[in-house]
PADRENSE-928528 format. One record per residue (C-alpha): chain; x, y, z; residue in three letters. Coordinates in nm, 3 decimals. Layout:
// PADRENSE-928528
<node chain="A" c1="X" c2="Y" c3="Z" res="ALA"/>
...
This chain:
// PADRENSE-928528
<node chain="A" c1="7.928" c2="2.444" c3="5.604" res="MET"/>
<node chain="A" c1="8.045" c2="2.527" c3="5.952" res="ALA"/>
<node chain="A" c1="8.412" c2="2.488" c3="5.861" res="GLY"/>
<node chain="A" c1="8.392" c2="2.772" c3="5.608" res="LYS"/>
<node chain="A" c1="8.225" c2="3.027" c3="5.832" res="GLU"/>
<node chain="A" c1="8.420" c2="3.344" c3="5.906" res="LYS"/>
<node chain="A" c1="8.490" c2="3.445" c3="6.266" res="PRO"/>
<node chain="A" c1="8.196" c2="3.656" c3="6.389" res="PRO"/>
<node chain="A" c1="8.415" c2="3.888" c3="6.597" res="ALA"/>
<node chain="A" c1="8.547" c2="4.100" c3="6.307" res="LYS"/>
<node chain="A" c1="8.480" c2="4.427" c3="6.492" res="ASP"/>
<node chain="A" c1="8.689" c2="4.307" c3="6.783" res="ALA"/>
<node chain="A" c1="9.009" c2="4.335" c3="6.576" res="VAL"/>
<node chain="A" c1="8.924" c2="4.673" c3="6.421" res="THR"/>
<node chain="A" c1="9.175" c2="4.929" c3="6.556" res="PRO"/>
<node chain="A" c1="9.014" c2="5.191" c3="6.776" res="GLU"/>
<node chain="A" c1="9.046" c2="5.560" c3="6.704" res="GLY"/>
<node chain="A" c1="9.067" c2="5.744" c3="6.373" res="GLU"/>
<node chain="A" c1="9.309" c2="5.742" c3="6.083" res="ARG"/>
<node chain="A" c1="9.610" c2="5.963" c3="6.147" res="ILE"/>
<node chain="A" c1="9.555" c2="6.175" c3="5.833" res="ALA"/>
<node chain="A" c1="9.199" c2="6.250" c3="5.940" res="LYS"/>
<node chain="A" c1="9.315" c2="6.350" c3="6.288" res="VAL"/>
<node chain="A" c1="9.575" c2="6.587" c3="6.143" res="LEU"/>
<node chain="A" c1="9.314" c2="6.732" c3="5.913" res="SER"/>
<node chain="A" c1="9.068" c2="6.788" c3="6.196" res="ARG"/>
<node chain="A" c1="9.341" c2="6.959" c3="6.399" res="ALA"/>
<node chain="A" c1="9.389" c2="7.211" c3="6.118" res="GLY"/>
<node chain="A" c1="9.740" c2="7.092" c3="6.032" res="ILE"/>
<node chain="A" c1="9.667" c2="7.022" c3="5.666" res="ALA"/>
<node chain="A" c1="9.408" c2="6.875" c3="5.436" res="SER"/>
<node chain="A" c1="9.381" c2="6.496" c3="5.449" res="ARG"/>
<node chain="A" c1="9.575" c2="6.458" c3="5.125" res="ARG"/>
<node chain="A" c1="9.848" c2="6.699" c3="5.241" res="GLU"/>
<node chain="A" c1="9.866" c2="6.515" c3="5.574" res="ALA"/>
<node chain="A" c1="9.924" c2="6.187" c3="5.391" res="GLU"/>
<node chain="A" c1="10.207" c2="6.352" c3="5.199" res="ARG"/>
<node chain="A" c1="10.366" c2="6.473" c3="5.525" res="LEU"/>
<node chain="A" c1="10.345" c2="6.119" c3="5.661" res="ILE"/>
<node chain="A" c1="10.508" c2="5.971" c3="5.351" res="GLU"/>
<node chain="A" c1="10.791" c2="6.225" c3="5.384" res="LEU"/>
<node chain="A" c1="10.856" c2="6.107" c3="5.741" res="GLY"/>
<node chain="A" c1="10.753" c2="6.437" c3="5.900" res="GLU"/>
<node chain="A" c1="10.506" c2="6.281" c3="6.144" res="VAL"/>
<node chain="A" c1="10.580" c2="6.094" c3="6.465" res="LYS"/>
<node chain="A" c1="10.339" c2="5.904" c3="6.687" res="VAL"/>
<node chain="A" c1="10.459" c2="5.838" c3="7.042" res="ASN"/>
<node chain="A" c1="10.813" c2="5.929" c3="6.935" res="GLY"/>
<node chain="A" c1="10.822" c2="5.690" c3="6.639" res="LYS"/>
<node chain="A" c1="10.833" c2="5.817" c3="6.280" res="THR"/>
<node chain="A" c1="10.555" c2="5.677" c3="6.065" res="ILE"/>
<node chain="A" c1="10.563" c2="5.653" c3="5.685" res="THR"/>
<node chain="A" c1="10.217" c2="5.515" c3="5.612" res="SER"/>
<node chain="A" c1="9.879" c2="5.678" c3="5.675" res="PRO"/>
<node chain="A" c1="9.731" c2="5.334" c3="5.746" res="ALA"/>
<node chain="A" c1="9.736" c2="5.394" c3="6.120" res="LEU"/>
<node chain="A" c1="9.460" c2="5.466" c3="6.370" res="ASN"/>
<node chain="A" c1="9.531" c2="5.692" c3="6.668" res="VAL"/>
<node chain="A" c1="9.339" c2="5.795" c3="6.976" res="THR"/>
<node chain="A" c1="9.349" c2="6.093" c3="7.211" res="SER"/>
<node chain="A" c1="9.605" c2="5.901" c3="7.423" res="LYS"/>
<node chain="A" c1="9.864" c2="5.905" c3="7.144" res="ASP"/>
<node chain="A" c1="10.122" c2="6.185" c3="7.126" res="LYS"/>
<node chain="A" c1="10.153" c2="6.318" c3="6.773" res="ILE"/>
<node chain="A" c1="10.415" c2="6.562" c3="6.645" res="THR"/>
<node chain="A" c1="10.469" c2="6.711" c3="6.300" res="VAL"/>
<node chain="A" c1="10.824" c2="6.833" c3="6.239" res="ARG"/>
<node chain="A" c1="10.874" c2="6.834" c3="6.613" res="GLY"/>
<node chain="A" c1="10.568" c2="7.044" c3="6.691" res="GLU"/>
<node chain="A" c1="10.304" c2="6.877" c3="6.911" res="PRO"/>
<node chain="A" c1="9.957" c2="6.846" c3="6.764" res="VAL"/>
<node chain="A" c1="9.690" c2="6.957" c3="7.009" res="GLY"/>
<node chain="A" c1="9.329" c2="6.852" c3="7.031" res="GLN"/>
<node chain="A" c1="9.120" c2="6.987" c3="6.743" res="PRO"/>
<node chain="A" c1="8.910" c2="7.296" c3="6.796" res="GLU"/>
<node chain="A" c1="8.544" c2="7.293" c3="6.696" res="PRO"/>
<node chain="A" c1="8.505" c2="7.358" c3="6.322" res="PRO"/>
<node chain="A" c1="8.514" c2="7.730" c3="6.242" res="ARG"/>
<node chain="A" c1="8.452" c2="7.921" c3="5.920" res="LEU"/>
<node chain="A" c1="8.552" c2="8.272" c3="5.810" res="TRP"/>
<node chain="A" c1="8.441" c2="8.494" c3="5.522" res="LEU"/>
<node chain="A" c1="8.732" c2="8.677" c3="5.363" res="TYR"/>
<node chain="A" c1="8.726" c2="8.940" c3="5.090" res="TYR"/>
<node chain="A" c1="9.021" c2="8.837" c3="4.878" res="LYS"/>
<node chain="A" c1="9.171" c2="9.139" c3="4.700" res="PRO"/>
<node chain="A" c1="9.284" c2="9.113" c3="4.342" res="GLU"/>
<node chain="A" c1="9.654" c2="9.033" c3="4.310" res="GLY"/>
<node chain="A" c1="9.687" c2="8.768" c3="4.584" res="LEU"/>
<node chain="A" c1="9.759" c2="8.401" c3="4.522" res="VAL"/>
<node chain="A" c1="9.523" c2="8.151" c3="4.688" res="THR"/>
<node chain="A" c1="9.784" c2="7.895" c3="4.793" res="SER"/>
<node chain="A" c1="10.007" c2="7.825" c3="5.091" res="ALA"/>
<node chain="A" c1="10.321" c2="7.902" c3="4.891" res="ALA"/>
<node chain="A" c1="10.400" c2="8.052" c3="4.553" res="ASP"/>
<node chain="A" c1="10.699" c2="7.947" c3="4.347" res="GLU"/>
<node chain="A" c1="10.723" c2="8.297" c3="4.199" res="LYS"/>
<node chain="A" c1="10.741" c2="8.463" c3="4.541" res="GLY"/>
<node chain="A" c1="10.413" c2="8.651" c3="4.504" res="ARG"/>
<node chain="A" c1="10.206" c2="8.750" c3="4.807" res="ASP"/>
<node chain="A" c1="9.947" c2="8.494" c3="4.912" res="THR"/>
<node chain="A" c1="9.613" c2="8.523" c3="5.086" res="VAL"/>
<node chain="A" c1="9.772" c2="8.379" c3="5.400" res="PHE"/>
<node chain="A" c1="10.032" c2="8.658" c3="5.417" res="ASP"/>
<node chain="A" c1="9.750" c2="8.909" c3="5.467" res="HIS"/>
<node chain="A" c1="9.542" c2="8.742" c3="5.738" res="LEU"/>
<node chain="A" c1="9.529" c2="8.864" c3="6.101" res="PRO"/>
<node chain="A" c1="9.829" c2="8.740" c3="6.297" res="GLU"/>
<node chain="A" c1="9.616" c2="8.582" c3="6.569" res="ASP"/>
<node chain="A" c1="9.408" c2="8.360" c3="6.343" res="MET"/>
<node chain="A" c1="9.469" c2="7.986" c3="6.376" res="PRO"/>
<node chain="A" c1="9.607" c2="7.796" c3="6.081" res="ARG"/>
<node chain="A" c1="9.337" c2="7.800" c3="5.815" res="VAL"/>
<node chain="A" c1="9.279" c2="7.649" c3="5.473" res="MET"/>
<node chain="A" c1="9.088" c2="7.795" c3="5.182" res="SER"/>
<node chain="A" c1="8.771" c2="7.633" c3="5.055" res="VAL"/>
<node chain="A" c1="8.838" c2="7.622" c3="4.684" res="GLY"/>
<node chain="A" c1="9.030" c2="7.901" c3="4.515" res="ARG"/>
<node chain="A" c1="9.007" c2="8.234" c3="4.341" res="LEU"/>
<node chain="A" c1="9.266" c2="8.304" c3="4.074" res="ASP"/>
<node chain="A" c1="9.522" c2="8.583" c3="4.095" res="LEU"/>
<node chain="A" c1="9.314" c2="8.839" c3="3.905" res="ASN"/>
<node chain="A" c1="8.982" c2="8.758" c3="4.073" res="SER"/>
<node chain="A" c1="8.848" c2="8.904" c3="4.397" res="GLU"/>
<node chain="A" c1="8.564" c2="8.862" c3="4.640" res="GLY"/>
<node chain="A" c1="8.439" c2="8.596" c3="4.878" res="LEU"/>
<node chain="A" c1="8.680" c2="8.325" c3="4.986" res="LEU"/>
<node chain="A" c1="8.582" c2="8.083" c3="5.263" res="LEU"/>
<node chain="A" c1="8.851" c2="7.989" c3="5.517" res="LEU"/>
<node chain="A" c1="8.830" c2="7.710" c3="5.775" res="THR"/>
<node chain="A" c1="9.044" c2="7.558" c3="6.049" res="ASN"/>
<node chain="A" c1="8.898" c2="7.213" c3="5.981" res="ASP"/>
<node chain="A" c1="9.017" c2="6.988" c3="5.698" res="GLY"/>
<node chain="A" c1="8.703" c2="6.774" c3="5.704" res="GLU"/>
<node chain="A" c1="8.481" c2="7.082" c3="5.674" res="LEU"/>
<node chain="A" c1="8.695" c2="7.206" c3="5.382" res="LYS"/>
<node chain="A" c1="8.654" c2="6.873" c3="5.205" res="ARG"/>
<node chain="A" c1="8.280" c2="6.871" c3="5.269" res="ARG"/>
<node chain="A" c1="8.227" c2="7.221" c3="5.129" res="LEU"/>
<node chain="A" c1="8.433" c2="7.144" c3="4.818" res="GLU"/>
<node chain="A" c1="8.257" c2="6.819" c3="4.726" res="LEU"/>
<node chain="A" c1="8.063" c2="6.845" c3="4.398" res="PRO"/>
<node chain="A" c1="7.775" c2="6.665" c3="4.571" res="SER"/>
<node chain="A" c1="7.729" c2="6.972" c3="4.795" res="THR"/>
<node chain="A" c1="7.593" c2="7.144" c3="4.485" res="GLY"/>
<node chain="A" c1="7.603" c2="7.497" c3="4.626" res="TRP"/>
<node chain="A" c1="7.552" c2="7.781" c3="4.381" res="LEU"/>
<node chain="A" c1="7.843" c2="8.026" c3="4.359" res="ARG"/>
<node chain="A" c1="7.758" c2="8.370" c3="4.227" res="LYS"/>
<node chain="A" c1="7.988" c2="8.622" c3="4.059" res="TYR"/>
<node chain="A" c1="7.962" c2="8.980" c3="3.935" res="ARG"/>
<node chain="A" c1="8.145" c2="8.984" c3="3.604" res="VAL"/>
<node chain="A" c1="8.246" c2="9.285" c3="3.397" res="ARG"/>
<node chain="A" c1="8.322" c2="9.209" c3="3.032" res="VAL"/>
<node chain="A" c1="8.457" c2="9.421" c3="2.752" res="LYS"/>
<node chain="A" c1="8.193" c2="9.473" c3="2.487" res="GLY"/>
<node chain="A" c1="7.818" c2="9.514" c3="2.464" res="ASN"/>
<node chain="A" c1="7.670" c2="9.164" c3="2.448" res="PRO"/>
<node chain="A" c1="7.299" c2="9.105" c3="2.403" res="THR"/>
<node chain="A" c1="7.101" c2="8.842" c3="2.589" res="ASP"/>
<node chain="A" c1="7.104" c2="8.598" c3="2.292" res="PRO"/>
<node chain="A" c1="7.486" c2="8.620" c3="2.286" res="ASP"/>
<node chain="A" c1="7.491" c2="8.464" c3="2.634" res="LEU"/>
<node chain="A" c1="7.258" c2="8.177" c3="2.553" res="GLU"/>
<node chain="A" c1="7.536" c2="7.923" c3="2.475" res="PRO"/>
<node chain="A" c1="7.661" c2="7.960" c3="2.833" res="LEU"/>
<node chain="A" c1="7.315" c2="7.873" c3="2.965" res="ARG"/>
<node chain="A" c1="7.317" c2="7.551" c3="2.762" res="LYS"/>
<node chain="A" c1="7.676" c2="7.455" c3="2.846" res="GLY"/>
<node chain="A" c1="7.986" c2="7.491" c3="2.630" res="VAL"/>
<node chain="A" c1="8.295" c2="7.281" c3="2.561" res="THR"/>
<node chain="A" c1="8.628" c2="7.465" c3="2.571" res="VAL"/>
<node chain="A" c1="8.950" c2="7.293" c3="2.465" res="ASP"/>
<node chain="A" c1="8.781" c2="6.956" c3="2.505" res="GLY"/>
<node chain="A" c1="8.656" c2="7.035" c3="2.858" res="GLU"/>
<node chain="A" c1="8.280" c2="7.047" c3="2.907" res="LYS"/>
<node chain="A" c1="8.137" c2="7.321" c3="3.128" res="PHE"/>
<node chain="A" c1="7.798" c2="7.271" c3="3.288" res="GLN"/>
<node chain="A" c1="7.517" c2="7.521" c3="3.209" res="PRO"/>
<node chain="A" c1="7.561" c2="7.854" c3="3.387" res="MET"/>
<node chain="A" c1="7.302" c2="8.093" c3="3.526" res="ASP"/>
<node chain="A" c1="7.379" c2="8.414" c3="3.334" res="VAL"/>
<node chain="A" c1="7.197" c2="8.746" c3="3.366" res="LYS"/>
<node chain="A" c1="7.280" c2="9.062" c3="3.172" res="LEU"/>
<node chain="A" c1="7.257" c2="9.344" c3="3.428" res="ASP"/>
<node chain="A" c1="7.351" c2="9.653" c3="3.230" res="ARG"/>
<node chain="A" c1="7.589" c2="9.814" c3="2.985" res="HIS"/>
<node chain="A" c1="7.841" c2="10.067" c3="3.115" res="GLN"/>
<node chain="A" c1="8.029" c2="10.248" c3="2.840" res="GLY"/>
<node chain="A" c1="8.243" c2="9.994" c3="2.655" res="ALA"/>
<node chain="A" c1="8.171" c2="9.728" c3="2.917" res="ASN"/>
<node chain="A" c1="7.879" c2="9.524" c3="3.043" res="ALA"/>
<node chain="A" c1="7.804" c2="9.383" c3="3.390" res="TRP"/>
<node chain="A" c1="7.675" c2="9.026" c3="3.426" res="LEU"/>
<node chain="A" c1="7.572" c2="8.807" c3="3.718" res="THR"/>
<node chain="A" c1="7.692" c2="8.449" c3="3.672" res="VAL"/>
<node chain="A" c1="7.607" c2="8.144" c3="3.884" res="GLY"/>
<node chain="A" c1="7.801" c2="7.814" c3="3.887" res="LEU"/>
<node chain="A" c1="7.765" c2="7.485" c3="4.068" res="ARG"/>
<node chain="A" c1="8.116" c2="7.365" c3="3.987" res="GLU"/>
<node chain="A" c1="8.450" c2="7.538" c3="4.004" res="GLY"/>
<node chain="A" c1="8.682" c2="7.439" c3="3.720" res="LYS"/>
<node chain="A" c1="9.002" c2="7.634" c3="3.667" res="ASN"/>
<node chain="A" c1="8.929" c2="7.985" c3="3.531" res="ARG"/>
<node chain="A" c1="8.593" c2="7.857" c3="3.415" res="GLU"/>
<node chain="A" c1="8.413" c2="8.189" c3="3.373" res="ILE"/>
<node chain="A" c1="8.703" c2="8.360" c3="3.195" res="ARG"/>
<node chain="A" c1="8.748" c2="8.070" c3="2.955" res="ARG"/>
<node chain="A" c1="8.377" c2="8.041" c3="2.885" res="ALA"/>
<node chain="A" c1="8.345" c2="8.414" c3="2.815" res="MET"/>
<node chain="A" c1="8.645" c2="8.404" c3="2.581" res="THR"/>
<node chain="A" c1="8.476" c2="8.115" c3="2.401" res="HIS"/>
<node chain="A" c1="8.182" c2="8.339" c3="2.306" res="ILE"/>
<node chain="A" c1="8.404" c2="8.636" c3="2.219" res="GLY"/>
<node chain="A" c1="8.399" c2="8.833" c3="2.545" res="LEU"/>
<node chain="A" c1="8.693" c2="8.938" c3="2.764" res="THR"/>
<node chain="A" c1="8.655" c2="8.949" c3="3.143" res="VAL"/>
<node chain="A" c1="8.821" c2="9.255" c3="3.295" res="ASN"/>
<node chain="A" c1="8.682" c2="9.223" c3="3.648" res="ARG"/>
<node chain="A" c1="8.546" c2="8.923" c3="3.838" res="LEU"/>
<node chain="A" c1="8.405" c2="8.934" c3="4.193" res="ILE"/>
<node chain="A" c1="8.263" c2="8.633" c3="4.376" res="ARG"/>
<node chain="A" c1="7.970" c2="8.758" c3="4.582" res="ILE"/>
<node chain="A" c1="7.838" c2="8.434" c3="4.735" res="SER"/>
<node chain="A" c1="7.920" c2="8.070" c3="4.801" res="TYR"/>
<node chain="A" c1="7.605" c2="7.876" c3="4.883" res="GLY"/>
<node chain="A" c1="7.434" c2="8.048" c3="5.177" res="PRO"/>
<node chain="A" c1="7.739" c2="8.261" c3="5.260" res="PHE"/>
<node chain="A" c1="7.750" c2="8.612" c3="5.111" res="ARG"/>
<node chain="A" c1="8.006" c2="8.887" c3="5.072" res="LEU"/>
<node chain="A" c1="7.758" c2="9.157" c3="5.176" res="ASN"/>
<node chain="A" c1="7.940" c2="9.467" c3="5.306" res="GLU"/>
<node chain="A" c1="8.288" c2="9.317" c3="5.350" res="LEU"/>
<node chain="A" c1="8.564" c2="9.531" c3="5.199" res="GLN"/>
<node chain="A" c1="8.890" c2="9.403" c3="5.041" res="PRO"/>
<node chain="A" c1="9.111" c2="9.248" c3="5.309" res="GLY"/>
<node chain="A" c1="8.838" c2="9.218" c3="5.574" res="GLU"/>
<node chain="A" c1="8.769" c2="8.891" c3="5.754" res="VAL"/>
<node chain="A" c1="8.449" c2="8.796" c3="5.938" res="GLU"/>
<node chain="A" c1="8.387" c2="8.474" c3="6.129" res="GLU"/>
<node chain="A" c1="8.061" c2="8.292" c3="6.065" res="VAL"/>
<node chain="A" c1="7.852" c2="8.254" c3="6.379" res="LYS"/>
<node chain="A" c1="7.854" c2="7.900" c3="6.523" res="PRO"/>
<node chain="A" c1="7.475" c2="7.902" c3="6.518" res="ARG"/>
<node chain="A" c1="7.473" c2="7.967" c3="6.142" res="ILE"/>
<node chain="A" c1="7.724" c2="7.687" c3="6.088" res="LEU"/>
<node chain="A" c1="7.503" c2="7.451" c3="6.284" res="ARG"/>
<node chain="A" c1="7.194" c2="7.555" c3="6.089" res="ASP"/>
<node chain="A" c1="7.351" c2="7.545" c3="5.743" res="GLN"/>
<node chain="A" c1="7.580" c2="7.244" c3="5.782" res="LEU"/>
<node chain="A" c1="7.421" c2="7.040" c3="6.059" res="GLY"/>
<node chain="A" c1="7.731" c2="7.061" c3="6.278" res="LEU"/>
<node chain="A" c1="7.720" c2="6.960" c3="6.641" res="ALA"/>
<node chain="A" c1="7.693" c2="7.233" c3="6.902" res="GLU"/>
<node chain="A" c1="7.998" c2="7.344" c3="7.092" res="GLY"/>
<node chain="A" c1="8.252" c2="7.621" c3="7.120" res="GLY"/>
<node chain="A" c1="8.241" c2="7.991" c3="7.046" res="GLY"/>
<node chain="A" c1="7.980" c2="8.257" c3="7.089" res="ASP"/>
<node chain="A" c1="7.735" c2="8.395" c3="6.838" res="ASP"/>
<node chain="A" c1="7.864" c2="8.751" c3="6.823" res="LYS"/>
<node chain="A" c1="7.986" c2="8.858" c3="6.478" res="PRO"/>
<node chain="A" c1="8.362" c2="8.911" c3="6.468" res="LYS"/>
<node chain="A" c1="8.523" c2="9.117" c3="6.195" res="ARG"/>
<node chain="A" c1="8.886" c2="9.208" c3="6.134" res="SER"/>
<node chain="A" c1="8.918" c2="9.535" c3="5.946" res="ILE"/>
<node chain="A" c1="9.224" c2="9.663" c3="5.757" res="PRO"/>
<node chain="A" c1="9.417" c2="9.950" c3="5.918" res="LYS"/>
<node chain="A" c1="9.428" c2="10.285" c3="5.733" res="PRO"/>
<node chain="A" c1="9.647" c2="10.247" c3="5.426" res="GLN"/>
<node chain="A" c1="9.953" c2="10.476" c3="5.426" res="PRO"/>
<node chain="A" c1="10.038" c2="10.634" c3="5.092" res="LYS"/>
<node chain="A" c1="10.371" c2="10.560" c3="4.928" res="SER"/>
<node chain="A" c1="10.582" c2="10.826" c3="4.758" res="ALA"/>
<node chain="A" c1="10.404" c2="10.748" c3="4.432" res="SER"/>
<node chain="A" c1="10.065" c2="10.796" c3="4.593" res="GLY"/>
<node chain="A" c1="9.976" c2="10.427" c3="4.570" res="THR"/>
<node chain="A" c1="9.828" c2="10.279" c3="4.888" res="PRO"/>
<node chain="A" c1="10.064" c2="10.042" c3="5.068" res="ALA"/>
<node chain="A" c1="9.951" c2="9.696" c3="5.169" res="LYS"/>
<node chain="A" c1="9.668" c2="9.708" c3="5.421" res="ALA"/>
<node chain="A" c1="9.741" c2="9.571" c3="5.765" res="GLY"/>
<node chain="A" c1="9.460" c2="9.404" c3="5.958" res="ILE"/>
<node chain="A" c1="9.359" c2="9.476" c3="6.312" res="GLU"/>
<node chain="A" c1="9.374" c2="9.165" c3="6.536" res="PRO"/>
<node chain="A" c1="9.032" c2="9.010" c3="6.566" res="LYS"/>
<node chain="A" c1="9.064" c2="8.921" c3="6.933" res="SER"/>
<node chain="A" c1="9.315" c2="8.845" c3="7.207" res="SER"/>
<node chain="A" c1="9.257" c2="8.472" c3="7.178" res="LYS"/>
<node chain="A" c1="9.581" c2="8.279" c3="7.116" res="LYS"/>
<node chain="A" c1="9.604" c2="8.068" c3="6.801" res="PRO"/>
<node chain="A" c1="9.637" c2="7.693" c3="6.810" res="LEU"/>
<node chain="A" c1="9.989" c2="7.606" c3="6.918" res="LYS"/>
<node chain="A" c1="10.026" c2="7.328" c3="6.666" res="ALA"/>
<node chain="A" c1="9.893" c2="7.533" c3="6.379" res="GLY"/>
<node chain="A" c1="10.101" c2="7.839" c3="6.465" res="GLU"/>
<node chain="A" c1="10.414" c2="7.636" c3="6.510" res="GLY"/>
<node chain="A" c1="10.366" c2="7.463" c3="6.178" res="LEU"/>
<node chain="A" c1="10.295" c2="7.797" c3="6.015" res="ARG"/>
<node chain="A" c1="10.654" c2="7.894" c3="6.099" res="GLN"/>
<node chain="A" c1="10.803" c2="7.556" c3="6.016" res="LEU"/>
<node chain="A" c1="10.608" c2="7.438" c3="5.714" res="SER"/>
<node chain="A" c1="10.800" c2="7.614" c3="5.434" res="ASP"/>
<node chain="A" c1="11.081" c2="7.866" c3="5.391" res="ALA"/>
<node chain="A" c1="10.854" c2="8.097" c3="5.195" res="TRP"/>
<node chain="A" c1="10.662" c2="8.191" c3="5.504" res="GLN"/>
<node chain="A" c1="10.972" c2="8.319" c3="5.685" res="LYS"/>
<node chain="A" c1="11.066" c2="8.522" c3="5.381" res="ALA"/>
<node chain="A" c1="10.727" c2="8.693" c3="5.363" res="THR"/>
<node chain="A" c1="10.698" c2="8.783" c3="5.732" res="ARG"/>
<node chain="A" c1="10.785" c2="9.143" c3="5.827" res="PRO"/>
<node chain="A" c1="11.111" c2="9.200" c3="6.014" res="ALA"/>
<node chain="A" c1="11.093" c2="9.201" c3="6.398" res="PRO"/>
<node chain="A" c1="10.952" c2="9.525" c3="6.530" res="GLY"/>
<node chain="A" c1="10.772" c2="9.611" c3="6.207" res="LYS"/>
<node chain="A" c1="10.400" c2="9.580" c3="6.155" res="SER"/>
<node chain="A" c1="10.228" c2="9.406" c3="5.868" res="ALA"/>
<node chain="A" c1="10.148" c2="9.745" c3="5.719" res="THR"/>
<node chain="A" c1="10.518" c2="9.798" c3="5.639" res="SER"/>
<node chain="A" c1="10.503" c2="9.537" c3="5.366" res="ARG"/>
<node chain="A" c1="10.436" c2="9.654" c3="5.014" res="THR"/>
<node chain="A" c1="10.086" c2="9.614" c3="4.887" res="ARG"/>
<node chain="A" c1="10.087" c2="9.375" c3="4.588" res="PRO"/>
<node chain="A" c1="10.000" c2="9.518" c3="4.253" res="ALA"/>
<node chain="A" c1="9.631" c2="9.522" c3="4.186" res="GLY"/>
<node chain="A" c1="9.510" c2="9.541" c3="4.544" res="THR"/>
<node chain="A" c1="9.454" c2="9.916" c3="4.549" res="ALA"/>
<node chain="A" c1="9.091" c2="10.027" c3="4.581" res="PRO"/>
<node chain="A" c1="8.911" c2="9.986" c3="4.254" res="ARG"/>
<node chain="A" c1="8.652" c2="10.206" c3="4.094" res="THR"/>
<node chain="A" c1="8.319" c2="10.066" c3="3.989" res="GLY"/>
<node chain="A" c1="8.023" c2="9.911" c3="4.164" res="PRO"/>
<node chain="A" c1="8.062" c2="9.753" c3="4.506" res="ARG"/>
<node chain="A" c1="7.930" c2="9.398" c3="4.535" res="PRO"/>
<node chain="A" c1="7.641" c2="9.386" c3="4.778" res="GLY"/>
<node chain="A" c1="7.665" c2="9.762" c3="4.842" res="GLY"/>
<node chain="A" c1="7.425" c2="10.045" c3="4.791" res="ALA"/>
<node chain="A" c1="7.549" c2="10.123" c3="4.441" res="ARG"/>
<node chain="A" c1="7.401" c2="9.861" c3="4.216" res="LYS"/>
<node chain="A" c1="7.570" c2="9.805" c3="3.880" res="PRO"/>
């Protein structure tokens, strides 16, 4: 009946633009979920008015501020490979005051977010991005990318001992999907394994190994999908070429050149005890960071001010966290193969 028909012009009343949380995420301010939390806390203003609900669309004409800092136009999505040393926390802040990954990045990098995490005692490849939507995309289980790890365990397991991991195990009521596990070699009282996962549950490899009677004493992530650690050393950062991002992720063209860019730690001064101090990192380029991201880096939480070096001191003056000194043993992706 004609009287029950809905108005055909539904699209005409759809607000133009994008949701505010998505815009903040694309600008590298925070992940979409974190942006929604900032909005609910009243930290975000649009055109001078504080908003408390993420149910708002904005356009490029709107003026957005977060804690008084203007939010600029988003840069093209960028991705970095970072060799996370052992002993760093993969979070923006740590309630115990421990050093985080973000305390050790080059000063001129824009605000970045980690793609997934590596626990305190793990090392190796960590992906960093300036784009919240790219972070979300890379973390989705539907992406299905294989993540590979070099794992050293205490003991001399045989191949049949590892078979339960290949079939999938249940630990403390949590089911782990089948893992790709290869026994590489025995080395004294230890053995080296290569393990592949397609999901990233909390401390999954360590818990699974404990389940079959093995103790992990070193864990290095060597790849995340098509991205590999290769010759990166602890503390080094290398940006992924835009062309590779376009090829691997189907991103639109735009921004940046295709020259590899790597930030390398400065020489590590020895302390009185002979232990290397925390490695500083040479600036990657003279390019200024995003104003909004850098401003929010200083404003976001008190922890960041506490962890910055005093004025006039370089990053190398900070103490290297325990566990980040060079380790003995095989180098992932290097010439010495375990």
